[in-house]
C-alpha positions as CSV (number, residue, x, y, z in Angstrom):
1,M,35.3,-151.2,145.2
2,T,38.6,-152.5,144.0
3,T,40.9,-150.5,141.7
4,H,40.2,-153.1,139.0
5,S,36.5,-152.6,139.4
6,I,36.9,-148.8,139.2
7,R,39.0,-149.1,136.1
8,T,36.4,-151.4,134.5
9,V,33.6,-149.0,135.2
10,A,35.7,-146.1,133.9
11,L,36.6,-147.8,130.7
12,L,33.0,-148.9,130.2
13,A,31.9,-145.2,130.6
14,L,34.4,-144.1,128.0
15,S,33.3,-146.8,125.6
16,L,29.6,-145.8,126.0
17,A,30.5,-142.2,125.5
18,G,32.2,-142.9,122.2
19,L,29.6,-145.4,121.0
20,A,26.4,-143.5,122.0
21,T,25.1,-143.4,118.4
22,P,24.9,-146.2,115.9
23,A,27.7,-146.5,113.3
24,H,25.5,-145.2,110.5
25,S,24.4,-142.1,112.4
26,A,26.2,-138.8,112.5
27,P,28.8,-138.5,115.3
28,A,27.4,-137.5,118.7
29,R,27.5,-133.7,119.2
30,M,30.3,-132.9,121.7
31,I,32.9,-130.3,122.7
32,R,36.6,-131.3,122.9
33,V,39.7,-129.3,123.9
34,E,43.2,-130.7,124.4
35,A,46.5,-129.5,125.7
36,T,50.0,-130.9,126.5
37,V,51.6,-129.4,129.6
38,K,55.1,-129.8,131.0
39,A,54.3,-131.7,134.2
40,P,54.2,-135.4,135.1
41,V,50.8,-137.1,135.1
42,A,50.6,-137.3,138.9
43,R,50.7,-133.5,139.1
44,V,48.2,-133.0,136.3
45,W,45.9,-135.6,137.9
46,R,46.0,-133.7,141.2
47,A,45.0,-130.5,139.3
48,W,41.7,-132.1,138.1
49,T,40.9,-134.3,141.0
50,T,41.5,-132.4,144.2
51,T,39.9,-129.3,145.7
52,E,43.3,-127.6,146.0
53,G,44.3,-128.5,142.5
54,A,41.1,-127.2,140.9
55,A,41.4,-123.9,142.8
56,E,44.8,-123.4,141.0
57,F,43.2,-123.0,137.6
58,F,39.5,-124.0,137.3
59,A,37.8,-121.5,139.7
60,P,38.5,-119.7,143.0
61,K,36.6,-122.3,144.9
62,A,36.0,-126.0,144.5
63,N,34.8,-129.1,146.4
64,I,36.1,-132.3,145.0
65,Q,36.1,-135.7,146.8
66,L,37.6,-138.4,144.6
67,A,35.2,-141.2,144.9
68,L,32.4,-142.7,142.8
69,G,29.4,-140.4,143.5
70,G,31.7,-137.9,145.3
71,P,31.1,-134.2,144.7
72,Y,32.7,-132.4,141.7
73,E,31.7,-128.9,142.5
74,I,33.3,-125.9,140.9
75,Y,32.4,-122.3,142.0
76,F,33.2,-119.6,139.5
77,D,31.8,-117.0,141.9
78,P,32.2,-118.2,145.5
79,K,29.5,-115.7,146.5
80,D,26.9,-117.2,144.2
81,D,26.3,-120.9,144.2
82,R,24.3,-120.7,140.9
83,K,27.5,-119.8,139.1
84,G,28.9,-123.3,139.5
85,T,28.2,-127.0,139.7
86,K,26.9,-127.4,143.2
87,G,25.5,-130.9,143.7
88,L,27.1,-132.5,140.7
89,K,29.0,-135.8,141.1
90,I,31.9,-137.9,139.9
91,L,30.7,-140.6,137.6
92,S,33.8,-142.7,137.1
93,Y,37.6,-142.6,137.3
94,A,40.7,-144.6,136.7
95,P,43.7,-143.2,138.7
96,E,45.9,-141.0,136.5
97,E,44.1,-142.2,133.4
98,M,40.6,-140.6,133.3
99,I,37.8,-139.0,135.4
100,S,34.2,-138.3,134.3
101,F,31.8,-136.0,136.1
102,Q,28.4,-134.4,135.7
103,W,28.1,-130.9,134.2
104,N,25.4,-128.3,133.9
105,A,24.7,-124.8,132.4
106,P,23.6,-121.4,133.7
107,P,20.3,-121.2,135.5
108,E,18.9,-119.1,132.6
109,M,19.3,-122.2,130.5
110,P,17.2,-124.7,132.5
111,V,16.7,-127.3,129.8
112,V,20.5,-127.7,129.4
113,R,21.2,-127.2,133.1
114,N,19.1,-130.2,133.9
115,G,19.9,-132.0,130.6
116,G,22.4,-134.5,131.9
117,T,25.6,-133.5,130.1
118,W,28.9,-134.9,131.4
119,I,32.7,-134.3,131.1
120,V,35.4,-136.9,130.4
121,V,39.0,-135.9,131.1
122,Q,41.7,-138.2,129.8
123,F,45.4,-138.1,130.8
124,Q,48.2,-139.5,128.6
125,P,51.8,-139.3,129.7
126,V,54.2,-137.9,127.1
127,G,57.7,-139.0,128.1
128,A,58.7,-138.6,131.7
129,D,57.8,-134.9,132.3
130,Q,54.8,-134.0,130.1
131,T,51.1,-134.9,130.0
132,H,48.5,-134.6,127.3
133,V,45.0,-133.9,128.5
134,T,41.8,-134.3,126.5
135,V,38.6,-132.8,127.9
136,T,35.3,-133.9,126.2
137,H,31.9,-132.5,127.0
138,W,29.3,-135.2,126.1
139,G,25.5,-135.4,126.2
140,W,24.6,-132.5,123.8
141,K,21.2,-132.4,122.1
142,E,20.0,-130.3,119.1
143,G,17.7,-127.4,118.8
144,G,16.3,-124.6,121.0
145,E,18.2,-123.8,124.1
146,W,20.8,-126.4,123.3
147,D,21.9,-124.4,120.2
148,V,22.2,-121.3,122.4
149,A,24.2,-123.0,125.1
150,Y,26.6,-124.9,122.8
151,P,28.7,-121.9,121.5
152,H,28.7,-120.5,125.1
153,M,30.3,-123.8,126.3
154,V,32.7,-124.0,123.4
155,R,34.0,-120.6,124.3
156,G,34.1,-121.5,128.0
157,W,36.1,-124.7,127.6
158,G,38.4,-122.9,125.2
159,V,39.2,-120.3,127.8
160,L,39.5,-122.9,130.5
161,I,42.1,-125.1,128.7
162,E,44.2,-122.0,128.1
163,R,44.1,-121.2,131.9
164,F,45.0,-124.9,132.5
165,K,48.1,-124.4,130.3
166,L,49.0,-121.2,132.1
167,R,48.8,-122.8,135.4
168,F,51.6,-125.2,134.5
169,A,53.6,-122.6,132.5
170,Q,53.4,-119.8,135.1
171,G,52.1,-121.3,138.3
172,P,48.8,-121.4,140.2
173,I,46.3,-118.6,139.5
174,D,46.3,-115.7,141.9
175,W,42.5,-115.0,141.8
176,A,42.9,-111.6,143.5
177,Q,44.8,-110.4,140.5
178,E,42.3,-111.7,137.9
179,V,39.9,-109.6,135.9
180,E,36.4,-110.6,134.6
181,T,36.1,-111.2,130.9
182,N,32.4,-110.4,131.0
183,P,30.8,-109.8,134.4
184,D,27.3,-110.0,133.0
185,E,27.8,-113.5,131.5
186,H,27.1,-116.5,133.8
187,Y,30.2,-118.7,134.0
188,S,32.4,-115.8,132.9
189,L,35.9,-116.9,133.4
190,K,38.4,-114.5,134.8
191,Q,41.7,-113.9,133.0
192,R,45.1,-112.5,133.9
193,P,45.5,-108.8,133.1
194,P,47.8,-108.2,130.2
195,S,51.5,-107.9,131.2
196,K,53.0,-104.5,130.9
197,P,55.7,-104.0,128.2
C-alpha cells in the first residue's frame, strides 16, 4: 500500500470517528486526553509506534509492528497476558500525523473487553521542538458494564498521559523503580515513587 493510500485510509478513519453520530444526536461518548511535550514529532511518533518507544512510558513490555493490521500489544504486567492488549491490531496510520488501534478492557468486564473500542492518537508539531498529542478513546456505549468501565478508563488514560509527559521531561521510565498504584486493580498503572525532599 502506498503512503498516499495509507494517509487516505487514516483520514477516512478519523472522519468516521468524528462523524459516528448524526448531527442532531448527542456527541459520541468518548475519552480524550492531551499533552504538549518538548520533543520533535519524530521522537514522539517513535514513542507511540515502536516496541522500544512504548516500553519507555506505556508499560514494561510491548509488541508493536507499524503496519496496517500489525500488532499493537501493551503488557501492563509481563507475567500476565490478560493485563494487556494481546491480539489487538493497528487500524490505520499516517506517518507522524496519526495512528489508530484497537483497545479492550479487563477480563472481568467481558462486554467492554469485546466491545470493539479503539484509540486514535494525533500528533501536531508545535514549532521546531515541541509536539502536541491528542489521545481519543472511541466506541463507547451506554449502560451496564459500560458505565462501570468508563470511569476506570478515564482514570487510566489520565494517569498514562501524565506518564507520557514525564517520559519527555525526565527520561524513559525505569520500571524496576516504579510502585503500583493499586495492585488489585486490573490495568493498574505504576507510578514513580515520590522524590525525597
